[in-house]
C-alpha positions, 0 to 999 in steps of 0.5 A: 708762482707761489714758490718763486715769491718765497725764493725772492723773499729769502734773497732779500733778507740775505742782502740786508744781513750783508749790509749790516755786517759791512758797517765799521766801528770807530773809537775815540780815546779821551785822556782822563787825569786826577791829582791826589795832593800830598797827604802831609799834614797842613794847617789854615791859620786865621788871625784875630785882633783882641782888645779886652782881657778874656775876649773870645776870638770869634768876636775879634776882628780878622786881620792879616798880621799882628800889628801891636801899634804904639806901645803904652806904659800907663795901665788902664788903672792910671798906674805907670807900669814902668815898662812898655806893653800893649793892651791889644793881643792876637789869637791865631786860630789854627785849623789842622788837616792831619790826613791820618798822620800824627802831628805837632804844631810849632811856632818860631820867631827869631825876634822883633828888631829895629835896626841893631836893636831887639826887644827882650826875648821874653817880652813877646809871649805865646799862650797855647789854648784849646776850646771844646766849643770851637766849631769848623766853618760850615758845620752844624752850629750845634756841633762843637769839636768837643774836649781835647783828645786824650793823649794829646798835649797842649803846649805851655805859655812862654816867650814867643821868641823861640824856635819850634815852640810847641803849641799842640801835639796830637794824640795817636789817632791824629784827629783834626782840631782847632787850636788857639795860640795867643800872642801878646806883649803884656805888662806884669800882672797885678802884684808884679807877677809874671804873665808867663814863665820867662817873661821879661818886660820892655824897659822904658829905656828901650831905643825907639823905633818900629820893631818887627819880625815874623811868626811862622806856624808849622805842622809836621808829622811825627 
């Protein structure tokens, strides 16, 4: 009797093994994709309205465009400047993304026109700037971008009505930086000096009208 029970046990285990072996596996394929964007250099530009000389852009009002409004010809001192100008000016804060490419930032404006009339080319000015204290949004408040990199070149002040006027040219390492570009319609400086090389005042005989144009800020690898 004992031998028979042992034989039955062996048969039962074998049947379980056959049942497990007969199970089928199923597979489901799920597509996965991810797009890596172009690694061409790019910029984000923020425009700040400034109303006093030497004002820090961080204290300015963020605006969507550069609207100088009605120009003036009387200086704050009460003296007639003898030309049209604006007390307000704008700072374009330019945040660069190099993706490891050396880059150059340029500004282009074909002119400020009203009908068939144009403002003098040298009346609308651009002054590039760099501030070591500028910080990226979200960064540690105690961490500034630091000094301008050795080997980089900051553009010079001059007429903004120009094609591909250089604002900044990066160093070989192409580190990401925050640049400043100040746009203005200034009067002559005290004593009659030009505010920048190539400045031309807007004469009081300039035909009236709303003069408009476009400033295009570009970044490109070099």
